[in-house]
C-alpha positions in Angstrom: -0.6 -113.1 12.7 -0.1 -111.7 16.3 2.9 -110.8 18.4 2.2 -113.9 20.6 2.7 -116.1 17.5 6.4 -115.1 17.7 6.9 -115.3 21.4 9.7 -117.5 22.5 9.9 -119.3 25.9 13.7 -118.6 26.3 14.6 -116.4 29.2 16.0 -113.0 28.0 19.6 -112.5 29.2 20.1 -108.8 28.4 20.7 -106.2 31.1 17.6 -104.3 32.3 17.2 -101.2 30.1 19.3 -102.6 27.2 18.5 -101.0 23.9 18.2 -104.5 22.4 14.7 -104.8 23.9 13.5 -102.1 21.6 14.9 -103.8 18.6 13.4 -107.1 19.7 9.9 -105.5 20.0 10.4 -103.8 16.6 11.3 -107.1 14.9 8.2 -108.8 16.3 6.0 -105.9 15.2 7.5 -106.1 11.8 7.0 -109.9 11.5 3.3 -109.5 12.4 2.9 -106.8 9.7 4.7 -109.0 7.2 2.0 -111.6 7.7 4.2 -114.7 7.2 4.0 -117.7 9.6 7.1 -118.4 11.7 8.1 -121.3 9.5 8.7 -119.0 6.6 11.1 -116.7 8.5 14.8 -117.2 9.3 16.8 -115.2 11.8 20.6 -115.6 11.4 23.1 -114.2 13.9 26.8 -114.5 14.8 28.1 -114.0 18.3 27.4 -111.2 20.8 24.6 -109.6 22.8 22.8 -108.7 19.5 23.2 -112.3 18.3 21.0 -113.5 21.1 17.9 -112.0 19.6 16.9 -115.0 17.4 16.6 -117.0 20.6 13.8 -114.7 21.7 11.7 -115.0 18.6 9.7 -118.1 17.6 10.8 -118.8 14.1 13.7 -120.5 12.3 17.1 -119.6 13.9 20.7 -120.1 13.0 23.6 -119.0 15.3 26.8 -118.9 13.4 30.4 -118.0 14.3 31.6 -114.6 15.3 31.3 -112.3 12.2 30.0 -115.1 10.0 26.3 -114.6 9.9 26.1 -113.1 6.4 27.4 -116.1 4.5 24.8 -118.3 6.2 22.0 -115.9 5.5 23.0 -115.5 1.8 23.2 -119.2 1.3 19.8 -119.8 2.9 18.2 -117.2 0.7 19.8 -118.6 -2.4 18.6 -122.1 -1.5 15.1 -121.0 -0.6 14.1 -117.6 -2.0 10.6 -118.0 -0.3 12.2 -117.5 3.1 12.3 -114.0 4.6 15.9 -113.9 5.9 16.9 -111.4 8.6 20.4 -111.0 10.1 20.6 -109.6 13.7 24.2 -108.6 14.5 26.2 -106.1 16.5 28.7 -103.4 15.4 31.6 -105.6 16.5 30.2 -108.8 15.0 29.3 -107.2 11.6 31.7 -104.3 11.2 34.7 -105.8 12.9 35.0 -109.6 12.6 32.5 -109.7 9.8 33.6 -106.7 7.8 34.8 -108.6 4.8 31.5 -110.5 4.5 29.6 -107.3 4.7 31.5 -105.7 1.9 31.1 -108.7 -0.5 27.5 -109.4 0.3 26.7 -105.8 -0.5 28.4 -106.4 -3.8 26.5 -109.5 -4.5 23.2 -107.8 -3.6 21.6 -110.9 -2.1 18.0 -110.3 -1.0 18.6 -110.3 2.8 18.0 -107.7 5.5 20.8 -107.0 8.0 19.9 -105.3 11.3 23.0 -104.0 13.1 22.6 -103.3 16.9 25.1 -100.5 17.0 25.9 -99.7 20.6 29.4 -98.4 19.8 31.0 -100.8 22.2 31.7 -104.6 22.7 29.0 -105.5 25.2 29.3 -109.3 25.5 33.1 -109.1 26.2 32.6 -106.3 28.7 33.3 -102.9 27.2 36.2 -102.6 24.9 36.0 -100.2 21.9 34.3 -101.4 18.8 34.8 -100.2 15.2 32.2 -97.5 15.7 33.3 -96.2 19.1 33.7 -92.4 19.2 37.4 -91.1 19.4 38.5 -90.2 22.9 36.1 -92.6 24.6 37.9 -94.3 27.6 37.4 -98.0 28.2 39.1 -100.6 30.4 41.2 -101.5 27.4 41.6 -98.1 25.7 42.6 -96.4 29.1 43.9 -93.3 27.4 40.9 -93.0 25.1 40.2 -94.4 21.6 42.7 -93.0 19.1 41.3 -94.6 15.9 38.8 -92.9 13.7 35.5 -94.8 13.7 34.1 -96.8 10.8 31.2 -95.1 9.1 29.0 -98.0 8.0 26.3 -96.1 6.2 28.8 -94.1 4.1 30.6 -97.3 3.3 27.4 -99.1 2.3 26.4 -96.3 0.0 29.8 -96.1 -1.6 29.7 -99.8 -2.2 26.4 -99.6 -4.0 24.0 -101.0 -1.4 20.4 -100.6 -2.5 18.8 -99.9 0.9 20.7 -98.0 3.6 18.9 -96.9 6.7 19.4 -95.9 10.4 17.0 -96.5 13.2 16.9 -95.8 16.9 15.9 -98.5 19.3 13.8 -96.2 21.5 11.5 -95.4 18.6 10.1 -98.8 18.1 7.3 -97.8 15.7 9.7 -96.0 13.4 12.2 -98.8 13.6 9.6 -101.4 12.8 8.6 -99.4 9.7 12.3 -99.3 8.6 12.7 -103.0 9.0 9.6 -103.7 7.0 10.7 -101.4 4.2 14.1 -103.2 4.3 12.4 -106.6 3.9 10.2 -105.3 1.0 13.2 -103.9 -0.8 14.5 -106.3 -3.4 18.1 -106.8 -2.6 20.6 -106.3 0.2 19.3 -104.0 3.0 21.4 -102.5 5.8 19.7 -101.0 8.8 22.1 -99.6 11.4 20.3 -99.2 14.8 21.4 -96.7 17.5 21.2 -99.0 20.5 22.3 -97.7 23.9 24.4 -100.0 26.0 23.5 -99.1 29.6 26.3 -101.1 31.1 29.4 -100.2 29.2 28.8 -97.1 27.0 28.2 -94.1 29.3 28.4 -91.5 26.5 25.9 -92.6 23.8 23.0 -92.9 26.2 19.2 -92.7 25.5 19.4 -89.0 26.6 22.4 -88.3 24.3 20.7 -89.9 21.3 17.2 -88.4 21.9 18.6 -84.9 21.9 20.2 -85.4 18.5 18.1 -87.8 16.3 15.7 -86.4 13.7 13.7 -88.2 11.1 15.1 -87.4 7.7 12.1 -88.7 5.8 9.8 -86.2 7.5 11.3 -83.6 5.2 9.3 -84.0 2.0 12.1 -82.4 -0.1 14.6 -85.2 0.8 15.0 -87.7 -2.0 16.6 -90.9 -0.8 17.4 -91.8 -4.4 19.9 -89.0 -4.6 23.1 -90.7 -3.9 25.2 -87.6 -3.3 22.7 -86.2 -0.8 22.4 -89.6 0.9 26.2 -89.8 1.3 26.2 -86.3 2.8 23.4 -87.2 5.3 25.0 -90.5 6.2 28.1 -88.5 7.2 26.2 -86.2 9.5 27.1 -87.0 13.2 27.4 -85.0 16.3 24.8 -82.4 17.3 22.3 -83.8 14.7 21.9 -87.5 13.7 19.5 -88.4 10.9 17.4 -91.6 11.2 15.3 -93.1 8.5 15.8 -94.3 4.9 19.1 -92.6 3.9 19.4 -94.2 0.5 17.3 -96.4 -1.7 17.9 -97.6 -5.3 16.6 -100.5 -7.3 19.2 -102.9 -8.9 19.4 -106.5 -10.0 19.8 -109.0 -7.2 22.3 -111.8 -7.1 19.5 -114.3 -7.6 18.3 -112.4 -10.8 21.9 -112.1 -12.2 22.4 -115.9 -11.8 19.1 -116.7 -13.3 18.0 -118.4 -10.1 14.6 -116.7 -10.2 13.8 -118.7 -13.4 14.5 -122.0 -11.7 12.7 -123.9 -8.8 14.3 -123.2 -5.4 17.1 -125.5 -4.6 15.1 -126.9 -1.6 12.5 -128.2 -3.9 15.0 -130.3 -6.0 14.6 -134.0 -5.6 17.6 -135.7 -3.9 18.6 -139.1 -5.4 20.6 -141.8 -3.6 24.0 -141.9 -5.2 26.6 -144.5 -4.5 29.9 -142.7 -3.9 32.0 -145.8 -3.1 33.7 -145.6 -6.5 34.6 -142.0 -6.1 36.1 -142.6 -2.6 38.1 -145.6 -4.0 39.8 -143.2 -6.4 41.4 -141.5 -3.4 42.4 -144.7 -1.7 46.1 -145.6 -1.6 
């Protein structure tokens, strides 16, 4: 496979300099390394700037409703476990509108990889605070500054028992591509939160701001991502230093294994028979 095999003809509608470009390039690099043809890959998204990414990759694509990407992705994987299923979503789409689906798909541990473009702002709807916006940040809606504490998605995911929890940085495409590939290879639910500068509406969390702070936690050979307590502590670190890399990793049974689906043919291979449902419909007739 080559990057050109995944090239879409759709015109990209992101702002020049948007952090989403780095994520797009990382996803394409990952798919090349994965070695699967486009027909065996599904990208699912909801609504938002991040949700446009599947349009720019040549493979199967499903655009769902705002915050509703995860149910579609889980259903697709359950129906056809031979698909590589990726979700591309934003901090508002996934942690706001889709928060309930995130919680329960972590619990189910369906074998999908969720890539969250976390720019700490709502970009598509022009700059109001998202669940991850830093306190005090002033927007056109929060004119006196954000008063709510931010959601901490990595801490939440670890506490809920997610088996693969990571953070990437959209400017470091090579490192992010490695993280996504590791997330795909992980058997079970994988969450990758990506620091993604929004050049139009977030003037605090810029490329310069992130670059001064991020460090690769897996470069420290003493760090054990299977240590849940240490992982939780590092997921909490934010401010002058921000770790990127695989924060937590643990093997556990997937939803498909618990239900015995791995011992059965994929649902998409089942033969569909013609069934006359007139009799059933007549039972509901007045």
